TIGU-276889 format. One record per residue: z, y, x of N, C-alpha, C in turn. Coordinates in pm, whole numbers, plus 50000, padded with zeros to 5 digits. Example, Ala and Ser with C-alpha at 12.3 -4.5 7.8 and 13.67 -1.06 7.14 Angstrom:
<pts>
507804943151319507804955051230507804967051320 507084977551285507144989451367507875000351290 
</pts>
This chain:
<pts>
242524536411938241214533311995241354530912146 240804519612191240894516212333239484516012393 239324523012506238014524012570238104518612712 237154510112745237044504512880236094513212960 236564518113075235744526413163235344518113284 234034517613310233494509413418232774518213520 233064515813648232394523013757231934512613859 230634509413857230104498813942229514504314072 229924498414183229294500814311228434488814347 227834489114465226924478314502227634464914514 228874464614563229614452114576231044453414523 231284463914443232624466214390232534471114246 233674471114181233744475814043235154481114017 235254493513975236534499113934236564499713781 237744497813725237834498613578239194503613533 239214509113412240444513013345240284510213196 241334505513135241374504512989242304515512941 241774524712862242524536612823242774536712672 244034538612636244434540412496244214555212462 243244558012377242864571912351243824579212258 244704571912190245684578712106246654586812192 247064581012305247974587812396247274592312524 245984588812536245204591312658245944586112781 246374573612770247094566912878246344554412922 246334551913052245704539913106246634528013086 246164518113011246944505912990246854496913112 245684497013177245484488813297244434495313385 244614493813515243644498513613243324487013706 242044486113746241704474913831240564477613926 240464469114027239404470014127238934455914160 237624454114152237004441514194236244444314323 236514436314425235884438514556235094426214600 234124428714688233334418214752232524409914651 231954416814553231084410014457229834405014530 229524392114513228374386414581228614383114727 229874384514771230254381914910231424372214910 231534364215013232674355115023233984363015020 234964357514950236264364014943236404373914829 235664371914721235744380914605237174381114550 237614393014510238984394114458239074405214353 239864402614249240174412614146241654415914155 241954428814156243354433414157243564442614038 244474438913949244764446913829246194452113835 246344464913800247664471213800248024475713658 249214472213617249764476713490251124482713519 251384494513465252644501613490253844492713460 254744491613559255974483913540255854469113568 254664464813612254474450613642253974448713784 254104436413834253534433113964252004432813952 251314434714063249864433914063249414420014021 248344419613943247744406913902246484405013986 246454394514066245344392414160244614379314128 243304380214116242464368314096241514367214214 241654356314290240734353714400239774342714356 238534346914335237544337614281236154342414317 235274333614353233904337614387233224344114268 232574355414294231814362514192230424365114248 229434358114197228094359214256227384372214217 227824378214105227184390714061228144398613973 227654410413924228504419113843228844413013707 227984404213658228284397513532229524388913548 229614381713660230814373813688232044382813700 231854394313766232964403613786233484409013654 232584413113567233014418713437233624407813350 233114395613362233714384513288235174382713331 235444384113461236824382913510237684394813468 237064406813463237794418613417238294416413274 237414411613189237774409113049238844398113040 238704388013125239704377313129241074382613169 241094391713268242364397613314243004406213205 242184413413133242714422513030243334415012912 242824402712883243344395112769244274383712812 244524382712942245414372112992246784372712922 247264361112877248494360812798249694366612871 249794364013002250954368713077250724382113145 249514384613190249254396513271248354406913204 247804403613087246894412713019247594423412937 246784431612870247344442612791246794443012648 245834434012617245304433012481245214418212444 245154415312312245114401512265243734395512274 242704403712241241344398712252240384410412272 239134407212304238134417312337237794426612220 238084422312099237784430611983238594443511980 239664444012061240464456312068239764467212149 238714463412223237954473212301236914479512209 237094492212177236224499012081234894503212140 234874506212271233654511012336233814509912486 232694510612557232704510412703232004522812754 232664530112845232064541812908231684538513051 230424540513086229924537213219229664549813300 230204550213421229844560913512228454558013568 227564568013555226224567013614226054579013705 225694576713829225654587613927224594598013894 223374593613862222274603213851221544602313717 221474613513647220744614113521219514622813530 219224628013651218054636713669218084648513574 216904653413538216814664413441216814659113298 216644646213285216544640113152217844641213073 218984639713143220264639013072221184650613112 221434659313017222314670813040223684668512978 223864656812919225164653112863225244638012851 226424633112820226604618712804225824613812683 225414601012687224574595612578224984581312543 224804578012415224944564112373223804556112434 224104544512485223094536612555222294528112456 220974529712460220054521212384218894517612477 217884510912423216764506512507216054518312571 215924529312498215234541112552216014547212667 217344547512654218194552712761218084543812885 218044530812865217924521712979216634524313056 215554527212985214294530613052214464543413133 215174553113075215424565713145216244563813271 217234554913264218064552213381217244545813493 216334537113454215464530813554214594541213623 214134551213548213284561613605214064570413703 215384571013687216214579213776216624571813904 216274559013914216664551114032216144557314160 214914562714157214334568414278215134580414329 215904586814240216724598314280218064594014338 218504582014306219784576914360219644561914384 218814558114482218504543914504219694535314545 220744541414599221914533814640222934532414527 222954542214436224014542714336223584538314196 222434542814148222044539514012221804524613986 221184517114081220974502814054222244495114019 223354496514096224564489214055225134494413923 224974507413894225404512713765224654505613652 223354503813669222514497313568222874482513555 223114476013669223514461913667224804460213587 225754469313606227014468713533226834470413384 225944479513345225664481613203225054469113141 224064463313210223414451313158224384439613147 225284438613243226274427813239227194429413118 227624441813094228494444412978227774441912847 226494445612841225704443512719225574428712688 225464420512792225354406012773226674400112723 227774404612782229074399012748229694405412624 229294417812591229864425112477228724431212394 227854422912338226634427912274226864437012154 228004436112090228254444111970229154456211994 229494458612122230384469812156229544481912198 229764493612135229014505712174229264509312320 228224514112387228344517812528227754531612551 228384539012643228004552812671227794554512821 226754561912857226504565512996227004579813020 227844581413121228384594613157227914597613299 227214608613316226504611413440227244621313530 227274618413660227854627713758227084640913761 225804640313730224934652113742224884660613615 225304655113501225064661713372225704675613363 226934677013410227654689713397226904701113464 226144697913569225454708313646224074711913589 223684705713479222384708613421222324722313353 223454729313351223484743013298223154753413406 222964748813532222624758313638221294765313606 221204778413631219924785313608218894781013711 217624783213679216534778813766216644784913905 217084797413913217214804014043218224797114133 219144789514072220174782414149219714768514192 218884762014109218554748114142217184746014206 216314756114204214994754514265215084757714414 214564748614497214534750814641213304759114680 213424767114786212274775014832211264766314909 210714756714838209674747814887208444749714798 207304744014833206164744814741206584740214602 206304748314503206804745914367206354732414312 205214727514361204694714614315205644703114348 206434704614454207384694114490208474692714384 208794703814319209744703214208209074697314084 207924702514048207254698113926206774683713933 206254679714049205654666314061206614655614111 207634659814187208524649814248209994652014216 210294661614129211684664014084212624667714197 212074674014303212934678314414213584691614378 214864691414354215654703114314217114700014340 217964710014323219404707714332219884701314203 220664690614215221254684014097222764685714092 223414684114208224874684914210225504671814166 226734669414212227444657014180228914660214154 229714649914134231144651614100231314659513969 230274659913887230314668213767231454664813672 231734651813658232804647613567234154653013614 234354653113746235604658413803235694673613783 234624680713814234634695313798234854699313652 234244691813563234404694613419235854692613377 236444681513421237814678313381238814688813432 238754692013561239774701013616239584715413568 238354719413536238164732913482238774733813342 238634723213264239254722913131240774723313143 241314715713239242754715413258243284729013306 242524735713391242954748913440243054758813324 242064758513237242094767513121243314764613035 243604751813017244764747812937246054752713002 246154751513133247364755813204247524770913200 246394778213188246454792813179246644797513035 246574788212940246724791812800245554799812747 244364797312804243174804812763242054795212728 241054800412660239874792512630238974792212752 238384780712779237524779312895236374789312893 235924793012774234804802312760235144816512802 236424819012832236864832512873236974833913024 236824822813097237234822613238236094820613337 236344825613459235484823013574236334815113674 235874802813703236684793413781235884787813897 236514786514014235924779214125236724766414141 236054755014125236714742114138236334735714271 237344731314346237144725714480237534711014481 236544702214477236764687814483236664683914630 237814682414694237854680614839238404666914876 237584659314948237994646114992237004641115094 236854628015105235854622615197234464627415158 234214627915027233054634814971233564647414905 232974659014934233504671714884232414680114820 232794687314717231874697014657232654708014588 232014719514576232614731114511231674735814401 232234740114289231424744214175231914757514119 230964765914080231264778314009231134775413860 232254776213788232254773613644232444786913572 231364792113518231354805313455231374803713303 232514807413242232674806213097232364792013048 232854782113124232734768213083231494761013131 230574768213196229324762013240229194762313392 228694751313447228394751113590227174759813616 227344769813702226214778713734225784777313880 226574770413961226224768014101227154757014154 226624748914243227434738314303226924735314442 227784729614527227424728614668226564716514702 226754705114635225884693714661224514696314601 223484689714652222144693414611221294682414556 220114680314615219214669514577219904656114600 220744655614702221604644014730223014649214757 223984640214768225354644614801225524649014946 224444649515024224544653515164224664668615182 224084676215088224094690815101225494696615077 225734708315134226964715615102227984715615213 229224712515178230334712515272230184701815379 230804704115495231034693115588232014683715518 231824670615533232684661215461233274651015557 233724639715505234324629615591233354624715697 232184620015651231164615315746229824622315727 229694631015626228434637815599228414651515665 227244655315714227104668015785227234680015694 226844678515566226724690215481225484698015522 225394710515479224204718715504224074722315651 222914719315707222594722815845221144727715849 220724733115961219324736915978218474724215962 217554723915864216764711715843215894707815962 215604717416049214784714316166215524705316265 216844704316253217604695416340217134680916322 216794677416197216354663616170215084660316248 214094669016242212834666216313213034667416465 213924676316509214224677616652214804664516706 215744658616631216354646016674215324634716679 214414635016583213374624716581212464625916703 212174638216743211284640516857211994638416991 213174644317006213864644117134214564630917165 215144624617062215884612117083215114599917034 213914602416984213044591616935213724583616823 214424590716737215084584316624214124582916507 214304572216429213504570416308214124578716195 213384580316087213914587515972215184580815920 215184567515919216364560115873217554562415965 217314563016094218404565316189218964579416175 218114589216152218584602816130219394603516000 218914596815898219614596515770221014590515787 221094579715865222394573515891223304582815971 222754589616069223534598816151224124610016065 223304615715976223754627115896224734622915786 224574610815734225424606315623226674598815664 226604591715779227704582715812228384585315947 227774594016029228344596116162228654610816190 228564619116091228734633616110230004638716042 229984651115997231144656715928232384657016015 233524655715951234804656116023234924644716122 234354633316088234374621816180233534624816304 232354630516283231474633516396232074643516493 232734653816439233334664016524234584658816594 235464652316517236764648216572236664635816661 235754626616624235704613816694236894605016662 237694609016564238934601816532238754592616412 238334598516300238294591016175237564599416070 237214593015959236694600515845237814603515746 238994598115771240164600415686240884612915734 240954622915648241544635715688243024634315723 243694624315670245094622315707245214618715855 244324610115900244314606416042243974618416129 243024626416082242594638016159243724648316168 244434650416056245564659716057246654655016152 246944642116151247964636616241247544638616387 246274636016416245784637416553245804652016598 245454661116506245494675416538246924679816568 247874674616491249294678016511249784673316647 249134663116703249504658016835248784665216949 247964675316911247314683317013245854680217039 245254671516958243834668216975242974680116931 242324686517026241574698716997240344696116911 239684685016931238514681816849238904678916705 240044672716689240544670116553240844683316483 241474692616555241754705716497240464713216465 239474712016553238184718516529237544713016402 237634699916381237064693816260237704699816134 239024701516138239724707516024239324722216006 239224729316118238834743516112237444745216053 236514736716096235144737516044235134734615894 235844724215853235894720615711236454732215627 237604737415667238244748115590237394760815589 236744763715701235864775415710234724774315610 234134762415599233034760515505233524762215360 234724757115331235274758515197235434773315161 235984781115255236154795515231234804802115203 233794798815283232474804715266231904801915128 232024789615082231484786214951232254793114839 233574793614851234364800514748233924815114739 233814821714855233414835814856232044838014794 231094829214825229754830814771229734828314620 230584819414572230604816514429231294827414349 232224834314411232814846114348231714856614328 230844857914427229724867314415228764863014305 228494849914296227584844614193228104848014054 229414847014033229994849413901230454863813882 230384871913990230874885713985232354886013947 233124877314014234564877113990235074862813980 236384861313977237004848213961238404850013904 238764841113811240094841613751241034831313812 240484820013854241344810013917240544800814008 241244794914103240684785314198241474772414183 240754761214177241394748214156241114739214275 242154732714326242024722514430242254708814368 241324699414394241474686014339240924675614435 241024662914397240594651214474241564648614591 241304638114669242274633314767242844643814859 241984651514924242444661815016242954674114941 242224678214840242614690014763243964688614696 244274676314653245524673814583246704671514678 246404666814799247484661614884247644668315019 246874678915047247004685515177247414700115161 248714702915167249164716815161248564725215273 248344718915390247804726215505246384731215478 245574722615417244204726615384244204738215285 245004737115182245054747615079245554760715138 246554759915224247104772115285246064779015372 245374771315455244374777015544243224783215466 242744776315363241654781615282242064794515213 243234794415151243674806215075244024817915165 244354815115291244654825915385243424834615409 242254829215384241024836915401240554843515274 241374843115169240954848715040241834860314994 242534866115089243414877315055242664889114996 241414890815034240614902114982240394901014832 240544888814778240394886814634241714889314560 242764891114636244084892414575244774879114558 244314868814632244954855714626246234855914707 247344852114644248634851014713249214837214684 249434829614790249944816014776251454815814788 252114808314700253544805814711253714793614801 254184795714923254214785015022255154773514982 256194776614908257084765914862256424757514753 255784764114658255074756814552253924748714609 253344753614718252184747014778252544733814846 253814730814860254224718214924253984706014834 253534708514712253314697814615252164688614658 252254676114618251174666314641250914658514513 249664658414470249254650014358249884653214224 250254665814202250874669614075250254682614026 249944683313897249334695313840250344706613838 250024717113912250944728613918250234741013968 250774752613933250264765213987250934767514122 250164771014223250744773014357250604787614404 250124796414316250024810614350251294817914306 251504829714362252674837714326252424844514191 253494848914123253324855513993252434867913999 252404874814114251604887114123250224884814185 249854872314205248524869314258247474873114155 246464880814195245414885014103244544873314059 244464863114143243714851014112244674839314110 244704831914001245584820213992245024809014080 245924801214142245514789814223246274777514173 245524766814146246134754714091245804742414175 246744733014176246464719414218246394711214089 245274704314068245114696213947244514682613984 245304671913976244744658614004243574655713910 242474651213966241314648313882241514635213809 240804633613699240884621213621239514618813559 238594614213643237224612113597237154601213491 238024591113503238014580213406238384585313266 239384594113258239764599613128238644608213071 237964615813158236844624113112235724615313057 235454604113124234444594613076234874588912941 236144585512929236654580012803236574590212690 236864602812720236764613312617235334614912568 234394615212662232994616512622232554604412541 233014592712581232664580412510233204580712367 234444584612353235054585512220234314595512133 233964607012188233284617412110231944612412056 231224604612136229914599612091230044588011993 230984579012019231154567311932231694571211796 232524581811793233164585811667232384596411590 231164599411632230354609311560230084605011418 
</pts>
């Protein structure tokens, strides 16, 4: 069984074709500059040179048409024809309260996705456009929507309700939703497997650390708390996002600097975080390099980030009344031994002991704690595409 996984952005599209018998990606690709001059598709297949198509693509339908063309190309493709694609799994950022799990897409689901647009106006519209494009080009192929927010729908009310007038929740759906759910779900399952235990037996803190970062408390297989909130702005300091701050800062900036709501939103989402503090970059690799050269603001940005991570881990241990393992994943979590070392250095009270030699690993699933560490610590590369494919297969094969 082969499943095509689609992740549509406003002007880009990522895809993978996954063979579910071996759970291996046959091809991975990226389409950039959709609707913009200079559109290009780049497809990678293990053991081959990159296959690049430079061709104008006025919309996502054109992009997906080229994706399918690349996959069946006689010289550069990996399948003979489109009939080999058993199903398509679509990443959808926001499912609101309506969707607590992945769903087969039908007309009723499409209406539900449209209703969730107001909760993710930047992300859900391109997701929907991608689904409609696939439905037009592959009308007889089953399609599944997999939501970033779904995994967190198990949070108790005390965790997701904000201390605002309750009517804002009931009438306007203002509550904590959380994101990166597919990643947190995948790495928590992998951690349980690496420990040789059932996920239902464990208390896990998963740390998805990168340009966008979030932490989740996974208690016996269920998300019970997560750091991102109504939007991905809440929680940790990130690459360019401020994370949680005193909300009165927003109105203060509007009054004192005469900023508009849109300008404040841009400042908090695109000019803050590690980039705002360091003044160097939103890429943590650049910030680490600059800090190593003696840039004090760059070092401060790293210190602030790591401090916030420690705080969230500690609070989530309290939420679950204990922890069995901590997982680091995503770009920074998988590839920065320095970040992991600094964070774990503040967790000695939990009995966390890091093996500094094992911690030198980058991008490889491994345990990095010592044998006598009371809490296991893992590096686990995330694989959201495989998680989407698994959910898609489970629904299509019911």
